[in-house]
C-alpha positions as CSV (number, residue, x, y, z in Angstrom):
1,X,99.5,147.1,116.9
2,X,96.7,148.7,118.8
3,X,94.2,146.6,120.7
4,X,90.9,147.0,118.9
5,X,87.4,146.2,120.1
6,X,84.5,145.6,117.8
7,X,83.6,148.4,115.4
8,X,79.9,149.0,115.6
9,X,77.8,151.0,113.1
10,X,74.8,152.0,115.1
11,X,73.1,153.3,112.0
12,X,73.0,149.9,110.2
13,X,70.8,151.3,107.4
14,X,73.3,154.0,106.7
15,X,75.1,154.5,103.4
16,X,78.0,152.4,102.3
17,X,80.3,155.3,103.1
18,X,79.9,154.6,106.8
19,X,81.6,151.2,106.4
20,X,84.3,152.9,104.4
21,X,84.8,155.4,107.3
22,X,85.0,152.6,109.9
23,X,87.6,150.8,107.8
24,X,89.7,154.0,107.5
25,X,89.5,154.6,111.2
26,X,90.3,151.1,112.2
27,X,93.3,151.0,109.9
28,X,94.7,154.2,111.3
29,X,94.2,153.2,114.9
30,X,95.8,149.8,114.3
31,X,99.1,151.6,113.5
32,X,99.6,152.5,117.1
33,X,101.5,150.3,119.6
34,X,99.1,150.9,122.4
35,X,95.4,150.8,123.4
36,X,93.1,153.2,121.6
37,X,89.5,154.1,122.3
38,X,87.4,156.1,119.8
39,X,83.8,157.3,119.6
40,X,82.4,159.0,116.6
41,X,78.8,160.2,116.0
42,X,77.4,162.4,113.2
43,X,74.4,164.0,115.0
44,X,72.3,164.7,112.0
45,X,72.8,161.4,110.2
46,X,73.1,159.4,113.4
47,X,76.0,157.4,112.0
48,X,78.4,156.1,114.6
49,X,81.8,154.3,114.8
50,X,82.9,152.8,118.0
51,X,86.3,151.3,118.9
52,X,86.7,150.4,122.5
53,X,84.3,153.2,123.2
54,X,83.2,151.8,126.6
55,X,86.7,151.0,127.8
56,X,87.9,153.0,130.7
57,X,90.8,155.2,129.9
58,X,92.9,157.9,131.8
59,X,90.9,161.1,131.5
60,X,93.9,163.4,132.0
61,X,92.6,167.0,131.4
62,X,89.4,165.8,129.8
63,X,88.2,165.4,133.4
64,X,88.0,169.2,133.5
65,X,84.7,169.0,131.5
66,X,82.7,167.3,134.3
67,X,84.5,169.7,136.8
68,X,83.2,172.6,134.7
69,X,79.7,171.2,134.5
70,X,79.5,170.5,138.2
71,X,80.8,173.9,139.1
72,X,78.3,175.7,136.9
73,X,75.6,173.6,138.4
74,X,76.5,175.2,141.7
75,X,76.3,178.6,140.1
76,X,72.9,177.8,138.6
77,X,71.7,176.8,142.1
78,X,72.9,180.0,143.6
79,X,75.6,178.4,145.7
80,X,78.4,180.3,143.9
81,X,78.5,183.6,142.0
82,X,80.2,183.6,138.6
83,X,81.6,187.0,139.2
84,X,82.6,186.3,142.8
85,X,86.1,187.5,143.6
86,X,88.4,184.8,144.8
87,X,91.8,185.3,146.5
88,X,94.7,183.3,145.1
89,X,97.4,182.2,147.6
90,X,100.7,180.5,146.7
91,X,99.9,177.4,148.7
92,X,97.5,176.4,145.9
93,X,100.3,176.2,143.4
94,X,100.5,172.9,141.5
95,X,104.0,172.3,140.0
96,X,104.1,173.1,136.2
97,X,103.8,176.0,133.8
98,X,100.4,177.2,134.9
99,X,99.4,180.8,134.4
100,X,97.7,181.0,137.7
101,X,101.0,180.1,139.4
102,X,102.5,183.4,138.1
103,X,99.9,185.4,140.0
104,X,101.0,187.3,143.1
105,X,100.1,186.0,146.5
106,X,96.7,187.3,147.6
107,X,95.8,188.5,144.1
108,X,92.1,188.5,143.3
109,X,90.4,187.0,140.3
110,X,86.8,186.1,139.5
111,X,85.4,182.6,139.3
112,X,84.7,183.2,135.6
113,X,88.4,183.9,135.0
114,X,89.3,180.8,137.0
115,X,87.1,178.7,134.8
116,X,88.7,180.3,131.7
117,X,92.1,179.3,133.0
118,X,90.9,175.7,133.7
119,X,89.4,175.1,130.2
120,X,91.1,177.4,127.7
121,X,94.6,177.0,129.0
122,X,94.1,173.8,130.9
123,X,95.7,175.3,134.0
124,X,96.0,172.6,136.6
125,X,96.3,174.9,139.6
126,X,93.0,176.6,138.5
127,X,91.4,173.2,137.9
128,X,92.2,171.8,141.3
129,X,90.7,175.0,142.8
130,X,87.6,174.6,140.6
131,X,87.3,171.0,141.7
132,X,87.4,172.1,145.4
133,X,84.8,174.9,144.7
134,X,82.5,172.4,142.9
135,X,82.3,170.4,146.1
136,X,85.4,168.1,145.8
137,X,85.6,164.9,143.8
138,X,83.0,163.2,145.9
139,X,80.3,165.7,145.0
140,X,81.3,165.7,141.3
141,X,81.2,161.9,141.2
142,X,77.7,161.9,142.8
143,X,76.5,164.5,140.2
144,X,78.0,162.4,137.3
145,X,76.2,159.3,138.6
146,X,72.9,161.2,138.9
147,X,73.3,162.3,135.3
148,X,73.9,158.7,134.1
149,X,77.6,158.8,133.6
150,X,78.7,155.6,135.3
151,X,82.3,155.3,134.3
152,X,83.5,158.9,134.4
153,X,85.0,159.7,137.8
154,X,87.3,162.0,139.7
155,X,90.1,160.1,141.5
156,X,92.5,162.7,142.7
157,X,91.9,164.2,146.2
158,X,88.8,162.0,146.4
159,X,88.3,159.6,149.4
160,X,88.0,156.0,148.4
161,X,89.5,156.5,144.9
162,X,93.2,155.8,145.7
163,X,93.3,152.5,143.8
164,X,91.7,154.1,140.7
165,X,94.0,157.1,140.9
166,X,97.0,154.7,140.9
167,X,95.7,153.1,137.7
168,X,94.1,156.1,135.8
169,X,95.5,159.2,137.4
170,X,93.4,162.4,138.1
171,X,90.3,161.0,136.6
172,X,88.9,158.3,134.3
173,X,86.4,158.2,131.5
174,X,85.3,156.4,128.3
175,X,85.3,157.8,124.8
176,X,81.5,157.4,124.6
177,X,80.8,159.2,127.9
178,X,83.1,162.1,127.2
179,X,81.5,162.6,123.8
180,X,78.0,162.3,125.4
181,X,78.9,165.1,127.8
182,X,79.6,167.4,124.8
183,X,76.4,166.3,123.1
184,X,74.4,167.1,126.2
185,X,76.0,170.6,126.3
186,X,75.2,171.1,122.7
187,X,71.6,170.1,123.2
188,X,71.3,172.2,126.4
189,X,70.5,169.2,128.5
190,X,73.4,168.9,130.9
191,X,72.9,171.5,133.5
192,X,70.5,174.2,132.2
193,X,70.1,176.1,128.9
194,X,72.0,179.1,130.3
195,X,74.8,177.1,131.9
196,X,75.2,174.8,128.9
197,X,75.4,177.9,126.6
198,X,78.1,179.3,128.8
199,X,80.0,176.0,128.7
200,X,79.7,175.9,124.9
201,X,81.2,179.3,124.7
202,X,84.1,178.4,127.1
203,X,84.8,175.2,125.2
204,X,84.9,177.0,122.0
205,X,88.1,178.8,123.1
206,X,91.1,176.4,123.4
207,X,94.7,177.5,123.5
208,X,95.7,173.9,122.7
209,X,94.6,173.9,119.1
210,X,97.6,172.1,117.5
211,X,96.1,168.6,117.3
212,X,92.5,167.6,116.4
213,X,91.3,171.1,116.0
214,X,94.2,171.9,113.5
215,X,92.6,169.5,111.0
216,X,89.4,171.5,111.0
217,X,89.2,174.8,109.0
218,X,89.6,177.8,111.4
219,X,86.3,179.2,110.0
220,X,84.4,176.3,111.6
221,X,83.4,176.6,115.3
222,X,84.1,173.7,117.7
223,X,83.8,172.7,121.3
224,X,86.8,170.8,122.6
225,X,89.0,169.7,125.4
226,X,92.4,168.2,125.2
227,X,94.3,165.9,127.6
228,X,97.8,164.5,127.8
229,X,99.9,162.7,130.3
230,X,103.1,160.6,129.6
231,X,101.4,157.4,128.4
232,X,98.1,158.8,127.2
233,X,96.9,161.5,124.7
234,X,93.3,162.5,124.2
235,X,90.9,164.9,122.8
236,X,87.1,165.4,122.6
237,X,85.7,167.6,119.9
238,X,82.2,168.6,118.7
239,X,82.4,170.2,115.2
240,X,79.7,172.5,114.0
241,X,80.1,171.4,110.4
242,X,78.2,172.8,107.4
243,X,76.4,169.5,106.7
244,X,75.6,168.6,110.4
245,X,77.4,168.6,113.7
246,X,79.6,165.6,114.6
247,X,81.4,164.6,117.7
248,X,84.4,162.4,118.4
249,X,86.6,161.4,121.3
250,X,89.9,159.7,121.0
251,X,91.9,158.4,124.0
252,X,95.1,156.3,124.1
253,X,96.6,154.5,127.0
254,X,99.9,152.6,127.7
255,X,101.7,154.5,124.9
256,X,105.3,153.5,124.5
257,X,106.0,156.8,122.7
258,X,105.9,159.2,125.7
259,X,107.7,162.1,123.9
260,X,106.2,165.6,123.9
261,X,107.2,166.3,120.3
262,X,104.7,167.3,117.5
263,X,105.2,163.9,115.9
264,X,104.4,161.9,119.0
265,X,102.3,158.9,117.8
266,X,99.3,159.9,120.0
267,X,99.3,163.5,118.9
268,X,99.7,162.4,115.3
269,X,96.7,160.1,115.7
270,X,94.5,163.0,117.0
271,X,95.3,165.0,114.0
272,X,94.8,162.2,111.5
273,X,91.5,161.0,112.9
274,X,90.2,164.5,112.9
275,X,91.3,164.9,109.3
276,X,89.7,161.6,108.2
277,X,86.4,162.7,109.8
278,X,86.4,166.1,108.2
279,X,87.2,164.7,104.7
280,X,84.5,162.1,105.2
281,X,81.7,164.3,106.5
282,X,82.6,167.4,104.4
283,X,84.0,166.0,101.1
284,X,83.0,169.2,99.2
285,X,85.0,171.4,101.6
286,X,88.6,170.1,101.5
287,X,91.0,171.6,104.0
288,X,94.7,171.4,104.4
289,X,96.6,173.3,107.0
290,X,98.7,176.1,105.5
291,X,102.3,175.3,104.7
292,X,104.6,176.3,107.6
293,X,101.9,176.0,110.2
294,X,104.1,173.8,112.3
295,X,106.1,176.8,113.5
296,X,102.9,178.0,115.3
297,X,102.3,174.7,117.1
């Protein structure tokens, strides 16, 4: 059974349906044999459900959101140009199936395209390069602290973070803080109105749409980022729903099921939580993925 923290309804005067939602979410989370963190907030109704929302979890590729924000902060300040041409060299290659790794040595690309690869395709080679361009993990961590994010940190290639890296990997975060990052982007309060608008557009284009996003109708726009390592699966999504935007972040850790199949318990949780939330917040707009959709995932 999953280890659960207290579920807190921050809108205590909310409708009885909020309690029903919390019960459904807690029941589904409890089915996993690992630790699970969840943060849910309906931004119009201000109803929230929290399960281990302030627990620190491996960020995996979710850490690319603060890398993106810190990078665009440098663009905003004139320290980098978004259309600057960069030169890719093979010594930057990070092992894996990254698109950037297929580029020829000394091939040029713009910073904007590098950002696209980092967020849309979650390219790790591009992401490590973006981390470097943003000023390294130390600079990004300082920026996060200044913005009030006290538990989200870069660990990889960051002096003084070796112990944290051994425990959490590339980066660490909490479900609440990762969700708050997207809320700040949505409200244009993270970097600047222009930079936040660009981040919203970038995060609205994800190649990895087979989990939480797949439980939302394709006609509905979202901002999202996905993360996955062997023992942790995660996703943060802000849904621009007809009856008000809502945001949620789900992160697991210490998963025993470390498979990479569609029915991995972490991947299944991401889809199910997203489905439960859509059905709760948009009961008049039922959605079921088309039969046979699995062949495209």
